[in-house]
PAROLUM-604478 format. One record per residue (C-alpha): residue in one letter; x, y, z. Coordinates in steps of 0.2 Angstrom, whole numbers, plus 2048, in hexadecimal, padded with zeros to 3 digits. Each point is the difference from the previous one (the first is absolute). Example, Ala and Ser with C-alpha at 12.3 -4.5 7.8 and 13.67 -1.06 7.14 Angstrom:
BEGIN
 resn   u   v   w
    A 83E 7EA 827
    S 806 811 7FD
REM end
This chain:
BEGIN
 resn   u   v   w
    M 3C5 C09 182
    L 7FF 7F0 80A
    R 7F8 7FB 810
    I 807 7F2 80D
    T 7F3 7F4 806
    M 800 7F6 810
    L 7F3 7F3 804
    L 7FA 800 812
    L 7F5 7F2 805
    L 7F5 801 810
    L 7F7 7F1 807
    P 7F1 80A 807
    P 7F7 809 7F2
    I 80C 80A 7F6
    V 80D 7FE 7F2
    C 807 810 7F9
    Q 80D 804 7F3
    V 80C 80F 804
    D 808 80A 7F2
    I 810 808 801
    M 7FF 80E 7F3
    R 80E 80C 7FC
    C 7FA 812 800
    L 805 811 806
    R 7FF 804 813
    D 7F4 80D 7FD
    E 7F2 7F3 7FB
    P 7FE 7F7 810
    L 7F2 7F4 802
    P 7F7 802 812
    V 7F7 7F0 7FC
    P 806 7F8 7F0
    H 7F4 804 7F2
    D 800 7EE 7FA
    F 7FA 7F9 811
    Y 7F1 7F7 7F9
    Q 7F3 7F3 807
    A 802 7ED 7FE
    G 7F2 7F4 800
    G 7FD 7F3 80C
    L 7F3 7F3 805
    L 7F7 802 810
    I 802 7F1 80C
    G 7F6 803 810
    G 805 812 800
    I 812 7FC 7FC
    V 808 804 7EF
    S 80B 7F3 7F8
    Q 813 803 7FE
    V 807 80F 7F9
    S 811 805 7F9
    Y 80B 810 7FD
    F 80B 802 7F1
    F 80E 80C 7FA
    N 805 802 7EE
    E 807 80B 7F2
    V 7F3 808 7F4
    S 800 810 7F6
    F 7FC 80F 80C
    K 7F2 805 7F4
    E 7F7 7EF 803
    H 7F0 800 809
    P 7FB 7F2 80C
    S 7F4 7F3 7F9
    Q 7EF 801 806
    T 7F8 7F6 80E
    I 7FC 7EE 7F9
    F 7F4 7FB 80F
    D 7F5 80A 80A
    V 802 7FB 812
    P 7F0 802 80A
    H 80B 7FD 811
    V 812 801 806
    V 807 7FC 810
    T 802 812 808
    K 80C 7FB 80C
    F 80D 7FA 7F3
    Y 7FE 811 7F7
    S 80E 805 80C
    H 80C 7F6 7F7
    I 7FD 80A 7F0
    L 802 810 80B
    A 811 7FA 807
    L 806 7FD 7EF
    V 7FA 811 7FA
    F 808 808 80F
    A 810 7F8 7FD
    I 800 806 7ED
    N 7FB 811 805
    D 80E 801 80C
    I 80D 7FA 7F4
    N 7F9 80B 7F2
    K 803 80F 80C
    N 812 7FB 804
    P 80B 809 7F4
    K 80F 7F6 806
    L 7F9 7EE 7FE
    L 7FA 7FF 7EE
    P 803 812 7F8
    N 7F6 802 7EF
    V 7F7 7F0 803
    T 7EE 7FE 806
    L 7F8 7F0 806
    G 7EE 7FA 7FB
    F 7F6 7F0 801
    H 7F3 7F5 7F9
    I 7F4 7F4 808
    S 7FB 7EF 7FA
    D 7F7 7F1 80A
    S 804 7EE 800
    Y 7EE 7FA 805
    H 807 7F2 80A
    D 802 7F7 7F0
    A 810 7FA 7F8
    R 7FB 802 7EE
    M 7FB 812 804
    T 811 803 808
    Y 809 7F9 7F1
    R 7F5 80B 7F5
    T 803 810 80A
    T 813 7FE 801
    L 802 7FD 7ED
    D 7F4 80F 7FE
    L 80C 80B 809
    I 810 7F9 7F7
    F 7F9 800 7EE
    K 7EF 808 7FD
    S 7FF 811 7F8
    E 7F2 801 7F4
    S 7FF 7ED 7FC
    F 806 7F1 80B
    L 80E 7F7 7F7
    P 80C 7F7 80D
    N 812 801 7FC
    Y 7FD 80D 7F2
    E 804 812 803
    C 7F6 80A 7F4
    G 7FF 813 800
    S 800 807 812
    H 802 7F3 80D
    K 804 7FE 812
    N 811 7FC 808
    L 7FB 7F7 811
    L 80E 804 80B
    A 7FB 7F9 812
    I 7F1 7F9 809
    I 7FB 803 811
    G 7F3 7F4 807
    G 7FA 7EF 806
    L 7F8 7FF 811
    G 7FC 7EE 7FB
    S 80D 7F5 7F9
    D 7F5 7F8 7F2
    T 7FD 811 7F7
    S 813 805 802
    F 806 7EF 7F9
    H 7F3 801 7F1
    M 807 811 7FC
    R 812 7FA 802
    D 7FD 7F3 7F3
    I 7FF 80E 7F3
    T 80B 80D 807
    D 80E 7F5 804
    L 802 7FD 7ED
    Y 804 812 7FE
    K 80A 802 80F
    I 7F4 80D 808
    P 803 801 813
    Q 7F1 7FD 80C
    L 7FE 807 812
    T 7F4 7F8 80B
    Y 7F9 805 810
    G 7F7 7F0 805
    S 808 7F3 80C
    F 803 7F0 7F6
    A 803 7EE 806
    P 812 7FD 801
    D 7FF 7F0 7F5
    E 7F9 809 7F2
    I 810 80B 7FF
    Q 80E 7F3 806
    S 7FD 7F4 7F2
    M 807 80D 7F4
    E 812 803 7FC
    V 7FD 813 7FF
    P 7F3 809 80A
    P 7F1 804 7F4
    F 7FB 810 809
    F 807 80F 80A
    R 7F6 7FE 810
    M 7FC 80F 80B
    V 7FB 7F5 80F
    P 807 7EF 807
    N 7FA 7F0 7FB
    E 7F3 7F6 80A
    S 80D 7F6 809
    L 803 80E 80C
    Q 7ED 801 803
    Y 7FF 7ED 804
    K 80E 803 80D
    G 7F6 80F 807
    I 7F0 7F5 802
    I 80A 7F3 80A
    W 808 80D 80B
    L 7F0 808 803
    L 7F7 7F0 805
    Q 80F 7FB 80B
    H 801 812 808
    F 7ED 7FE 806
    R 802 7ED 802
    W 7F2 7FC 7F4
    T 801 7EE 7FB
    W 7EF 7FD 7FA
    V 7FB 80A 7F1
    G 7F4 800 7F2
    L 805 802 7EE
    F 7F6 809 7F2
    V 809 800 7EF
    M 7FA 805 7EE
    D 7FD 7F0 7F6
    D 80E 802 7F3
    N 812 7FC 7FD
    S 806 80E 80B
    G 7F5 7FA 80E
    E 806 7EE 7FF
    H 812 806 800
    F 7FC 809 810
    L 7F8 7F2 808
    R 80F 7F4 7FB
    I 80D 80C 807
    L 7F6 805 810
    E 7FC 7EF 805
    S 812 7FA 7FF
    L 805 80F 80B
    F 7F2 7FC 80C
    S 806 7ED 803
    R 812 808 803
    H 7FB 80C 80D
    G 7F2 7F7 80A
    I 7F1 808 7F8
    C 7F1 7F7 7F9
    S 7F1 806 7F4
    A 7F0 7FD 808
    F 7F8 801 7EF
    T 803 805 7EE
    R 7F2 808 7F6
    R 803 805 7ED
    I 7F7 80F 7FA
    P 7F9 7FF 7EE
    Q 809 80B 7F3
    V 7F2 809 7F7
    A 801 80B 7F2
    R 7EF 806 7FD
    M 7F1 806 80B
    E 7F6 7F2 7FA
    E 80D 7F2 806
    F 802 80A 810
    I 7EC 7FF 803
    N 800 7ED 7FB
    H 80E 7FC 80C
    F 7F8 80A 80E
    Y 7F1 7F5 800
    E 809 7F0 800
    E 7FF 7F7 811
    N 80F 7FB 809
    L 80B 80B 7F6
    I 80B 805 80E
    S 7F7 7F8 80E
    V 809 7FF 810
    S 7FB 7F3 80E
    F 7FD 806 811
    A 80F 7F5 805
    D 80B 80C 7F7
    Y 7FA 80E 80B
    K 810 800 80B
    A 80A 806 7F1
    N 7FF 813 805
    A 80D 805 7F4
    N 7FD 7FE 7ED
    I 80C 803 7F2
    V 7F9 806 7F0
    Y 809 800 7F0
    G 7F9 806 7EF
    D 7FC 811 7F7
    P 7F6 80F 803
    E 7F0 7F6 7FC
    T 804 7F4 80E
    V 7FA 80D 80E
    L 7F0 804 7F6
    W 7FD 7ED 7FF
    L 803 7FD 813
    R 7F6 80F 804
    T 7F1 7FB 7F5
    F 800 7EE 806
    I 802 803 813
    G 7F4 80F 7FF
    S 7F3 7F5 7F9
    Q 803 7F3 80E
    D 7FD 80E 80D
    S 7F1 806 7F9
    G 7F7 7F0 804
    N 800 806 813
    K 80D 7F2 804
    E 811 804 805
    S 80D 7FA 7F2
    I 80E 7F6 807
    L 80B 80B 7F5
    S 7FC 810 808
    G 80B 807 80E
    K 810 7F9 7F9
    V 811 807 7FD
    W 802 801 7ED
    I 812 7FF 7FA
    M 801 808 7EE
    T 80E 7FE 7F4
    T 806 80E 7F5
    Q 7F5 7FE 7F1
    I 7F0 803 80A
    E 7F7 810 801
    F 7F1 807 80A
    V 7F6 807 7F1
    L 7EE 805 7FD
    S 7F9 802 7F0
    G 7EE 800 7F7
    V 7F4 7F7 80A
    S 80C 7FD 80E
    R 803 813 804
    G 7F3 800 80E
    W 809 7F2 809
    D 80C 802 80F
    F 80F 7F6 806
    Q 7FB 7FD 812
    M 803 7ED 7FF
    F 813 804 7FB
    Q 802 80B 810
    G 812 7FC 807
    A 805 7F7 7EF
    I 814 7FF 7FE
    S 806 803 7EF
    F 810 7FE 7F7
    A 802 810 7F5
    I 80D 806 7F3
    H 80B 80C 80A
    T 7FB 812 7FE
    K 804 812 806
    E 7F6 80F 7FE
    V 806 80A 7F1
    P 801 813 803
    G 7F3 809 7F5
    F 7F6 7F1 7FB
    R 7F1 804 80C
    G 7FF 812 7F9
    F 801 7F9 7EE
    L 7F1 7F5 804
    Q 7F7 80F 808
    N 801 809 7F0
    I 7F8 7F3 7F5
    K 7EF 806 7FA
    P 7F7 7FB 7F0
    K 7FF 812 7FA
    R 813 803 803
    T 807 7F0 7F9
    Q 802 800 7EE
    G 803 7F0 7F5
    D 7FB 7F3 80F
    G 7F4 7F5 7F8
    F 7FE 7F7 811
    V 7FB 80E 80B
    K 7EE 802 7FB
    D 7FC 7ED 803
    F 80B 801 810
    W 7F6 80F 807
    E 7EF 7F9 7FC
    Q 803 7EF 808
    A 80A 807 80F
    F 7F3 80D 805
    D 7F2 7F6 7F9
    C 7F9 80E 7F5
    L 7FF 805 7EE
    F 806 80E 7F5
    P 7F2 808 7F8
    D 7FD 7FC 7EE
    P 7FD 80F 7F5
    G 7F1 7F8 7F8
    M 7F8 7FA 80F
    P 7F8 809 80F
    A 80B 802 810
    M 7FC 7F6 80F
    D 804 80A 811
    D 802 7F1 80B
    D 80D 7F7 7F6
    T 809 80C 7F6
    C 813 802 801
    T 806 812 803
    G 812 7FC 7FD
    E 805 808 811
    E 7FE 7F1 80A
    R 80F 7FC 80B
    L 80A 7F0 7FE
    E 805 800 812
    S 7ED 7FD 805
    L 800 7EF 7F8
    P 802 7F0 80A
    A 810 7F8 7FF
    G 7F7 7F1 7F6
    L 7FD 80C 7F2
    F 80F 80B 800
    E 80F 803 80C
    M 80A 811 801
    H 811 7F9 803
    M 80B 7F6 7F4
    H 7FF 7EE 805
    G 80C 7F2 7FC
    H 7FC 7FD 7EE
    S 7FE 812 7FB
    Y 811 803 808
    S 808 7F3 7F6
    I 7F9 806 7F0
    Y 806 812 805
    N 812 7F9 803
    A 7FF 7F6 7EF
    V 7FC 80F 7F6
    Y 810 809 809
    V 80B 7F1 7FD
    I 7FC 801 7ED
    A 802 812 800
    H 811 7FF 808
    A 806 7F1 7F5
    L 7FB 80C 7F1
    H 80A 80E 808
    A 80F 7F4 802
    M 7FE 7FA 7EE
    Y 7FF 813 7F9
    T 80F 804 80B
    S 80A 7F1 7FA
    R 7FD 805 7EE
    A 804 813 803
    K 811 7FB 807
    H 805 7F5 7F1
    R 7F9 80C 7F2
    S 807 811 802
    T 7F5 807 7F2
    V 7F0 7FD 809
    V 7F8 80F 808
    G 7F5 7FC 80F
    Y 7F6 7F1 7FD
    N 800 801 7ED
    V 7F9 7EF 7FC
    K 7F8 804 7EF
    H 80E 7F6 7F8
    Q 803 7F4 80F
    P 7F0 7F6 801
    L 7FF 7F6 810
    Q 7FF 7ED 800
    A 7F6 7F6 80E
    W 80F 7F5 803
    Q 80C 80E 804
    L 7F6 804 80F
    H 803 7EF 809
    L 812 804 804
    F 7FB 811 807
    L 7F2 7F9 80B
    Q 80C 7F2 807
    G 80C 80E 806
    I 7F3 80D 806
    S 802 807 812
    F 7F9 811 806
    N 7F6 806 80F
    N 7EE 803 7FD
    S 7F6 80F 807
    V 7FE 7F8 811
    G 812 7FC 802
    E 800 7ED 7FC
    T 80D 7F9 7F5
    M 7F9 7F8 7F0
    A 80C 7F2 7F9
    F 7FE 7F0 7F9
    D 80A 7F1 807
    D 808 7F2 7F7
    K 7EF 7F7 7FE
    W 7F8 810 7F8
    E 7F6 803 810
    M 7FD 810 80A
    G 7F7 803 80F
    R 803 800 813
    G 7F3 7F4 805
    F 7EE 800 805
    D 7F6 80B 80C
    I 7F5 7F7 80D
    T 7EF 80A 802
    N 7F2 7FF 80C
    M 7EE 804 7FA
    I 7F5 80C 80B
    T 7EE 802 7FB
    F 7F5 80F 803
    P 7EC 800 800
    N 801 80B 7F1
    K 805 7F2 7F5
    S 812 806 7FF
    F 80F 7F9 807
    Q 812 804 804
    R 80F 7F4 7FE
    V 80D 804 80D
    K 812 7F9 7FD
    V 804 7F4 80F
    G 810 7F8 7FA
    R 80B 7FB 7F1
    V 809 7F2 7F8
    D 810 805 7F8
    T 80B 7F8 7F3
    K 80F 805 80A
    P 802 802 813
    R 7FC 811 807
    D 805 803 812
    G 805 7ED 800
    K 7EF 7FA 7FB
    V 7F7 7FB 7F0
    F 7EF 7FE 808
    M 7F9 80D 80D
    I 7EE 802 806
    S 7F9 80C 80E
    D 7F3 7F6 809
    D 7FA 80F 80B
    I 7F9 809 7F2
    I 7F7 7F3 7F7
    V 7EC 801 802
    W 7F9 7EF 800
    P 7EE 7FB 7FA
    R 7F4 807 80E
    C 7FA 7EF 805
    F 811 7FC 808
    N 7FE 810 80B
    E 811 806 7FC
    V 808 7F0 806
    L 80C 7F6 7F5
    P 7F6 7F3 7F6
    L 805 7EE 801
    S 7FF 7F4 7F1
    L 804 7EF 807
    C 7F9 7EF 7FD
    N 7FE 7FF 813
    E 805 80A 80F
    H 812 804 804
    C 809 7F3 80A
    Q 805 809 810
    P 811 7FE 807
    G 801 7F0 80A
    N 7F7 7F7 7F2
    R 806 7F9 7F0
    E 7F7 7FC 7EF
    K 7FA 7EF 7FC
    R 7FC 7FE 7EE
    K 7EE 7F9 7FB
    E 7FF 7F1 7F5
    G 7FA 804 7EF
    E 801 814 803
    K 80C 80C 7F9
    S 80F 804 80A
    C 7F9 810 807
    C 7F2 7F7 809
    Y 805 7F8 810
    D 7FB 7FC 812
    C 809 808 80F
    V 807 7F3 80D
    L 80A 804 80F
    C 813 7FF 800
    P 806 7EF 808
    E 809 800 811
    G 810 809 7FF
    K 7FD 80A 7F1
    I 7F9 811 7FC
    S 7FB 80B 7F2
    N 802 813 802
    Q 7F8 805 7F0
    T 7EE 7FE 7F7
    D 7FE 7F2 7F3
    V 810 7F7 802
    D 802 7EE 7F8
    D 809 7F9 80F
    C 804 804 812
    F 813 800 806
    K 809 7FD 810
    C 807 80E 80A
    P 813 803 801
    G 808 7F6 80E
    A 800 80F 80C
    Q 7EE 803 7FE
    Y 7F0 7F6 802
    P 7EE 801 7FA
    S 7F4 80C 808
    K 7EF 7FA 807
    N 7F7 805 7F0
    K 80E 7F9 7F5
    N 801 810 7F6
    D 811 806 808
    C 810 7FA 807
    T 805 805 812
    P 812 801 806
    K 804 7F2 80C
    V 807 803 811
    I 812 7FA 804
    T 7FF 7F5 80F
    F 80A 7F3 809
    L 7FD 7F5 810
    S 804 80E 80D
    Y 801 800 813
    D 7F1 80C 801
    E 7F2 7F5 7F8
    P 7F7 7F3 80A
    L 809 7F1 7F9
    G 811 808 802
    I 7FC 804 812
    T 7F9 7EE 804
    L 810 7F9 7F8
    V 80C 80C 809
    S 7F7 7FB 810
    A 802 7EE 7FD
    V 813 802 7FC
    V 803 80A 810
    S 7F6 7F3 80B
    F 80A 7F1 7F8
    S 810 808 802
    L 7FD 805 812
    I 7FA 7EE 804
    T 810 7FA 7F7
    A 80B 80C 80A
    L 7F7 7FA 80F
    V 803 7EE 7FD
    L 813 804 7FC
    G 801 809 811
    I 7F8 7F2 809
    F 80D 7F4 7F8
    I 80E 80B 804
    K 7FA 801 812
    Q 7FE 7ED 801
    K 810 7FC 7F6
    D 807 7F6 80E
    T 7F0 7F5 803
    P 800 7EE 7F9
    M 7F3 803 7F4
    V 809 80E 7F7
    K 810 7F7 800
    A 7F8 7F0 7FA
    N 7F9 808 7F1
    N 810 807 7F9
    R 801 811 808
    D 80A 809 7F2
    L 7F5 7F9 7F2
    S 7F0 806 80A
    Y 808 811 801
    T 804 801 7EE
    L 7EF 7FA 7FB
    L 7F7 80D 80C
    V 80A 80E 7F9
    S 7FD 7FB 7EE
    L 7EE 7FE 803
    L 800 812 807
    F 808 806 7F1
    C 7F3 7F6 7F5
    F 7F2 80A 809
    L 809 811 7FE
    S 805 7FC 7ED
    S 7ED 801 7FC
    L 801 813 804
    L 80A 802 7F0
    F 7F1 7FC 7F6
    L 7F5 80E 808
    G 801 812 7FB
    Q 805 808 7F0
    P 80C 7F5 7F6
    G 811 808 7FC
    K 80F 7FA 7F7
    L 809 7FB 810
    T 7F1 7F7 808
    C 7FC 7F7 7F0
    I 812 7F9 800
    L 7FF 7FB 813
    R 7F0 7F9 803
    Q 801 7EF 7F6
    P 812 7FC 804
    T 7FE 804 812
    F 7F0 7F6 801
    G 809 7F1 7F6
    I 810 800 80B
    V 7F8 801 811
    F 7F3 7F3 7FD
    S 80E 7F5 7F9
    V 80A 803 811
    A 7F1 7FC 80A
    V 7FB 7F0 7F6
    S 812 7FB 800
    C 800 801 813
    V 7F1 7F5 801
    L 809 7F4 7F4
    A 80F 800 80B
    K 7F5 7FD 810
    T 7F8 7F1 7F7
    T 810 7F9 7FA
    I 808 802 811
    V 7F2 7F6 808
    S 802 7F2 7F4
    L 812 7FF 802
    A 7FE 800 814
    F 7F5 7F1 7FF
    M 80B 7F6 7F4
    A 810 805 80B
    T 7F8 7F7 80F
    K 801 7EF 7F8
    P 80F 7F5 805
    G 80F 802 7F4
    S 7F9 80F 7F7
    R 80D 80C 7F8
    I 7F4 80E 7FE
    K 805 807 811
    K 80E 80A 7F8
    W 7F3 809 7F5
    M 7F6 806 80F
    G 80A 810 803
    R 7FA 812 7FD
    K 80A 801 7F0
    V 7F4 7F4 7F7
    S 7F1 80B 805
    Y 808 810 7FB
    S 807 7F9 7F0
    I 7EE 7FB 7FB
    V 7FA 811 803
    I 80E 809 7F8
    C 800 7F5 7F0
    C 7ED 800 7FD
    S 800 813 802
    L 80F 802 7F5
    V 7F7 7F8 7F2
    Q 7F1 80C 802
    I 80C 80F 801
    C 808 7FA 7EF
    F 7EF 800 7F8
    C 7FB 811 806
    T 811 807 7FB
    A 7FE 7F9 7EE
    W 7EF 808 800
    M 805 811 805
    A 80F 7FF 7F3
    T 7F5 7FB 7F1
    S 7EE 807 802
    P 7FD 808 811
    P 7EE 806 805
    F 7FB 812 7FD
    P 7F2 80C 803
    D 7F2 7FE 7F3
    F 7EE 806 7FD
    D 7F2 7F2 7FF
    M 7F3 809 7F6
    Y 7F4 7F2 7FD
    S 7FD 7F6 811
    A 7F5 80E 807
    K 7F2 809 7F5
    E 802 811 807
    E 812 7FF 807
    I 812 7FF 7FA
    I 809 7F4 80D
    L 812 805 803
    Q 809 7F0 804
    C 810 7F7 7FD
    N 803 7F6 7F1
    E 809 7F1 804
    G 80C 801 7F1
    S 805 7EF 7FD
    V 7F1 7F4 803
    V 80B 7F1 7FE
    M 80C 806 80E
    F 7F1 804 80B
    Y 7F8 7EE 7FE
    C 812 7F9 803
    V 801 809 810
    L 7EF 7F9 805
    G 804 7EF 7FA
    Y 80F 7FE 80A
    M 7F8 806 810
    G 7F3 7F4 7FC
    L 80C 7F2 7FD
    L 808 804 811
    A 7EF 7FF 808
    I 7FB 7EF 7F9
    T 811 7F9 805
    S 7FD 806 811
    F 7EF 7F9 800
    M 805 7F0 7FA
    V 80F 7FD 80D
    A 7F5 807 80E
    F 7F2 7F4 7FB
    L 80B 7F1 800
    A 807 805 811
    R 7F0 804 808
    K 7FE 7F0 80A
    L 812 7FE 807
    P 800 7FD 813
    D 808 80F 806
    S 7FA 80D 80C
    F 80A 80D 7F7
    N 7F8 7FB 7EF
    E 7F7 810 7F8
    A 7FE 7F7 7EF
    K 7ED 7FF 803
    F 7FF 813 802
    I 80B 803 7F1
    T 7F5 7F4 7F6
    F 7F1 80A 804
    S 809 811 7FD
    M 807 7FA 7EF
    L 7EE 7F9 7FB
    A 7F9 811 804
    F 80F 809 7F7
    C 7FE 7F6 7F0
    S 7ED 801 800
    V 801 813 800
    W 80D 802 7F2
    L 7F8 7F3 7F5
    S 7EF 809 801
    F 80B 811 7FD
    I 805 7FB 7EF
    P 7EF 7FF 7F7
    T 7FA 80E 80A
    Y 80F 80B 7FB
    L 7FD 7FB 7EE
    S 7EE 805 800
    T 800 810 80A
    G 807 811 7FC
    G 803 811 807
    K 7FF 804 812
    S 7F8 7EE 803
    L 80F 7F8 7F9
    V 80B 809 80D
    A 7F4 7FC 80E
    V 800 7EE 7FB
    E 813 7FF 801
    I 800 809 811
    F 7F3 7F4 807
    S 80A 7F1 7FA
    I 810 806 809
    L 7F6 804 810
    A 7F6 7F0 7FF
    S 810 7F5 7FC
    T 80B 808 80D
    A 7F2 800 80D
    G 7FE 7ED 7FD
    L 812 7FD 803
    L 800 80B 810
    G 7F0 7F8 807
    C 803 7ED 7FC
    I 812 801 806
    F 802 80C 80E
    C 7EE 801 808
    P 801 7EE 808
    K 811 805 808
    C 7FA 811 805
    Y 7F2 7F7 809
    F 80C 7F6 80B
    L 80D 80E 802
    V 7F3 80C 806
    L 7F1 7F7 806
    R 807 7EF 806
    P 812 805 806
    E 800 7F1 80C
    L 800 7F4 7F1
    N 810 809 7F9
    S 80D 7F5 809
    R 80B 7F1 7FC
    E 7F7 7F4 80B
    Q 7EF 804 7F9
    L 807 7FF 7EF
    I 807 7EF 804
    R 7F0 7FA 808
    R 7F6 805 7F1
    K 80C 7F6 7F5
    H 7FD 7F0 809
REM end
């Protein structure tokens, strides 16, 4: 009868070989009878790597004897063996999964040594009574599958041999992706995701807590260097910096550990690195022991270690273990540690199975005695020696009384993966046997006596495996031969009795769940006590608060910077921003430059002081103009009114009145109609006024020239000439305004930038060219009038008003020449106020210079308003 063998390799302390033996169902194996002890060398309380195997041998064979006597084992990893035994027992008791087949196992150790790994693997494949590789002499073992490999080095060493014989290997360790992707065909069936997901999880965790200044502790080996290379590249892409990097020596013997321990500056950390409150640790189970020993020795000197009171971020390979001389230690320094752990769920019945483990009840377990003595720090009495009452093991001690560093009563990640791996192989065997039964009608049940199994046949069934385990999770490999839903994120809570509890606070999934691949619950995390339950900061310097920006320090890493205030007109509303930004046009920066405040829409209204002042000025000047017009109408038959071209004076006064009133169109809330009317109205009425002044000046000049003997200009002295000048000059301006309105008329617009805290509602001129054409033409008329009046100012005529027109045009031109640069350099309500002021000033200049002297004579000196007085004044 044959036995099927699987090799299961565990990184912590155990390698065991599991046998699948064909036997009758009435011969169950509660604990497989060939469950035997494997040797291992003590390394600071930690046993070297161990592996588990499954093979085919004669049912009558007995397991070989223990080769090495192990004085110490890592008690915590005994649960790995028990998870394996628990799974095998469940399968053996299940009559539907593998009827007439019973699973068993063997244990071998790799001793952290490649040569030993190769020798052990060859042992399992070929050794019967003598070791002859590639020769099968007498009874032999047909190695069918391998489970194991927390570390990639041992798994790859085993693969060098097993791959030659197409023996499938299942691993439960998370490997670096580069070690797998370089191969055309995946070398392993992996029970957990590779390390690339862990890298992402670390970055997401640091970004979630905004930790940008972190320390790195890595094992000084190839895996550690690979971890550093990948993580540093991810750091640079996500704005995270490593404050320091310390390599932990890889030691294999206690003597090396002690020698390294006394070396100075082994992992020394300067006080400048104290600001790194988050430290990432990558390594294996020995790493925690190493850190605990080193930091504990620093604290024992009555000086506070700068590595104490930190948030430790542990990777999946790391375990919190106690063994040997370290069993009396505690893990207080790791209070609040955050660990990435293999995903696990509590398997029904496993805790009860552990509670039934007793040395007197468990048969064939070569580990239980050593485990019991080391876990409970006692000794089983030797029949030839007297019993010691104070340290004698009774065998009735309770496993649940042990601190978590020695043993845990639940199935954690690695044990859960081992449990699932056993079931994966069992289901693959079930599928293989079922497939054979369908194609061989002569087979009754699983009659495999004439149908020997070959290791290579299992590959196909492993690739297509899919089933739900005992907790309802689907077990199936993807196209990369990878299984597992991701990693759990746990938080470590320590207790005074040297025990601890790991609480699940989040997860990192391979596929989104609830729309997320990363989830963490901040409110249930317990931080190190020194932080007083406040979220720790891990920064090169304090956060730059809103209203400030980061300024990089010369020669420093990008995470080290100074904080400087945002420049004028810019804000920052988040902490630690590289640059400030401007508010949208409808908002303005707050006083602290950390927020944008909505601007208030405003315009030059009648209610504000400036508007009231301008309206008062408009009304006053309009009333004065109307009063002057009334005086002229009342005195229309007097010589002075007649002598100054009465009709042109009336026209000029009416146009000046409209000029004053047109300024009211610039006040109040701009609308579509007011925007269209204001500039054309202003341009046309001003053109009429200036045209009247030009006509008056021209008539004065013509009148003087007509008095010369033989002059023919007398025929041009009629009213038609003056009316023609006014009409023609005004028509040109009307044409400009018509073209303006037809092409690009003014429209209401928002000026968001002239005022800091306001949005000015004003009229956009539309075509700037046409606006300046209107102003330019009006200026041309004014300059022409000024020149004609200037030339005629000394003509000897009592009716000559050229002097007054000269002064009025000089004032008019001065106002509008100063208006243009002021208009170009002003915005918002000030621009509107400047234009209204220019209209009022220029109009008032015309009114005052031309009509005030006349009103003086008409009102205050009426006796001078006679023909005789005018003739006398002439001579």
